C-alpha positions in Angstrom: -16.5 20.4 13.2 -19.1 21.3 10.6 -20.1 17.9 9.2 -22.9 19.5 7.2 -20.2 21.0 5.0 -19.1 17.5 4.0 -22.6 16.6 3.1 -22.8 19.8 1.0 -19.6 18.8 -0.7 -21.1 15.5 -1.7 -24.1 17.2 -3.1 -22.0 19.6 -5.2 -19.7 16.8 -6.4 -22.7 14.6 -7.4 -24.2 17.6 -9.3 -20.9 18.3 -11.1 -20.4 21.7 -9.4 -16.6 21.4 -9.2 -15.9 24.9 -8.0 -18.5 24.7 -5.3 -17.3 21.3 -4.3 -13.7 22.5 -4.0 -14.7 25.5 -1.9 -16.9 23.5 0.4 -14.4 20.7 1.1 -11.7 23.3 2.0 -14.2 25.0 4.4 -15.0 21.6 5.9 -11.3 20.7 6.5 -10.7 24.1 8.0 -13.6 23.6 10.4 -12.0 20.5 11.9 -10.0 22.1 14.7 -10.6 19.7 17.6 -8.6 16.5 17.6 -11.3 14.5 19.3 -13.9 15.3 16.7 -11.4 14.9 13.9 -10.3 11.5 15.0 -13.9 10.3 15.4 -14.9 11.5 12.0 -11.8 9.9 10.3 -12.4 6.6 11.9 -16.1 6.6 11.0 -15.2 7.7 7.4 -12.7 5.0 6.8 -14.6 2.2 8.5 -17.5 2.9 6.1 -15.2 3.0 3.1 -16.2 0.2 0.6 -13.3 0.5 -1.8 -9.6 1.4 -2.0 -10.1 4.4 -4.4 -8.1 7.5 -3.8 -9.6 10.0 -1.3 -9.8 13.6 -2.2 -6.4 15.2 -1.4 -7.7 18.0 0.9 -9.5 15.5 3.1 -6.6 13.0 3.1 -3.8 15.4 3.8 -5.7 17.7 6.2 -7.6 15.1 8.2 -7.0 11.5 7.5 -3.2 11.3 7.2 -2.5 13.2 10.5 -4.7 10.7 12.3 -3.1 7.7 10.6 0.4 9.0 11.1 -0.2 9.5 14.8 -1.5 6.0 15.3 1.2 4.5 13.1 3.9 6.1 15.3 2.2 4.4 18.3 2.3 1.1 16.4 -1.5 1.0 16.3 -2.9 -1.8 14.0 -5.9 0.2 12.7 -3.7 3.1 11.5 -1.1 0.8 10.0 -3.8 -1.1 8.2 -5.4 2.1 6.8 -2.0 3.5 5.6 -1.8 0.3 3.5 -5.4 0.8 2.3 -4.8 4.4 1.4 -1.4 3.8 -0.2 -2.6 5.4 -3.5 -3.0 8.7 -1.7 0.5 8.4 -0.3 2.1 7.6 -3.7 0.3 10.7 -5.1 1.9 13.0 -2.6 5.7 12.9 -2.1 5.5 15.2 0.9 3.1 12.8 2.8 4.9 9.7 1.5 8.2 11.1 2.8 6.8 11.3 6.3 6.4 7.5 6.5 9.8 6.9 4.9 8.4 6.2 1.4 7.1 2.8 2.6 4.9 0.8 0.3 1.5 -0.8 0.7 3.2 -4.2 1.1 5.4 -2.8 3.9 2.4 -1.5 5.9 0.6 -4.8 5.4 3.5 -6.7 6.7 3.6 -4.5 9.8 -0.2 -4.8 10.2 0.2 -8.6 9.9 2.6 -8.6 12.8 0.3 -6.5 14.9 -2.9 -8.4 14.2 -2.9 -11.3 11.7 -6.5 -11.1 10.5 -7.7 -13.0 7.5 -8.4 -9.8 5.6 -4.8 -8.6 6.2 -3.5 -12.0 5.1 -5.4 -11.9 1.8 -4.4 -8.3 1.1 -0.7 -9.1 1.9 -0.7 -12.1 -0.3 -2.3 -10.1 -3.1 0.4 -7.4 -2.7 3.2 -10.1 -2.9 1.6 -11.6 -6.0 1.4 -8.1 -7.7 5.1 -7.5 -6.8 6.1 -11.0 -8.2 4.1 -10.3 -11.4 6.1 -7.1 -11.9 9.4 -8.9 -11.2 8.7 -11.5 -13.9 7.1 -9.3 -16.5 10.2 -9.2 -18.7 10.8 -12.9 -18.5 12.6 -14.8 -20.1 15.0 -11.8 -20.3 15.4 -11.8 -16.5 13.9 -11.1 -13.1 13.4 -7.5 -11.9 13.9 -5.9 -8.5 12.3 -2.5 -8.9 13.1 -1.4 -12.4 16.4 -3.1 -12.7 17.6 -6.7 -13.1 17.8 -8.4 -9.7 21.2 -9.1 -8.2 22.0 -12.4 -6.5 21.4 -10.8 -3.0 18.0 -9.4 -4.2 17.1 -12.9 -5.6 17.7 -14.2 -2.1 15.2 -11.7 -0.7 12.7 -12.6 -3.4 13.0 -16.3 -2.6 12.4 -15.5 1.1 9.3 -13.5 0.1 8.0 -16.4 -2.0 8.4 -18.7 1.0 6.5 -16.3 3.2 3.8 -15.9 0.5 3.4 -19.7 0.5 2.8 -19.4 4.2 0.0 -16.9 3.6 -1.6 -18.8 0.8 -4.6 -21.1 1.2 -3.5 -23.0 -2.0 -5.1 -20.6 -4.5 -1.8 -19.0 -5.6 0.3 -22.1 -5.3 0.7 -22.8 -9.0 1.7 -19.1 -9.6 4.1 -19.1 -6.7 5.8 -22.3 -7.8 6.3 -21.2 -11.4 7.6 -17.9 -10.3 10.1 -19.6 -7.9 11.3 -21.8 -10.8 12.0 -18.7 -12.9 13.9 -17.0 -10.0 16.0 -20.1 -9.5 16.7 -20.3 -13.2 17.7 -16.7 -13.2 20.0 -17.2 -10.2 21.7 -20.0 -12.2 22.3 -17.6 -15.1 23.8 -15.0 -12.7 26.1 -17.5 -11.0 27.2 -18.9 -14.4 27.9 -15.3 -15.7 29.9 -14.5 -12.5 31.9 -17.7 -12.9 32.7 -16.8 -16.5 33.9 -13.3 -15.4 36.2 -14.8 -12.8 37.8 -17.3 -15.1 
């Protein structure tokens, strides 16, 4: 594994030499033939990451994702956690995303929470729930969304269960938001039940 090539890639990228950077990163990935060296490099690289920005595709698809997928299939916490942290790379590649069943960041965080309920995972999972709830209510008062469509009664039941779990994760910071969102969901459920009653009569 020629780690000096990665250092050269950083130099080319910093200097704005895009062609040289692309050529060097491809050579670096191609030099990683031993699984032991690859795994050690990936773990070191991710453990030093200080943000959730997307990782260059060649590095992610050729080195990082195979390591994470292997660990995830063995129900390893670290790999599950980093699949959540690198979800932006998964969303950007349908071929990679398909290999993990098109699961979301929230899904991986829930699995990571079950494997090792650290405070960091708790905070990230709560933030993922809040982001999902914000999307669900962004067309209010017209309705509550599940995905891109109006939520059904069954889907509202799932949302209420998620709100309850989010309360369990919360230290009180998100309580006002969660409570107002729950009121909207329950009001929306009332509308759906009323509409269904009118259709049956």
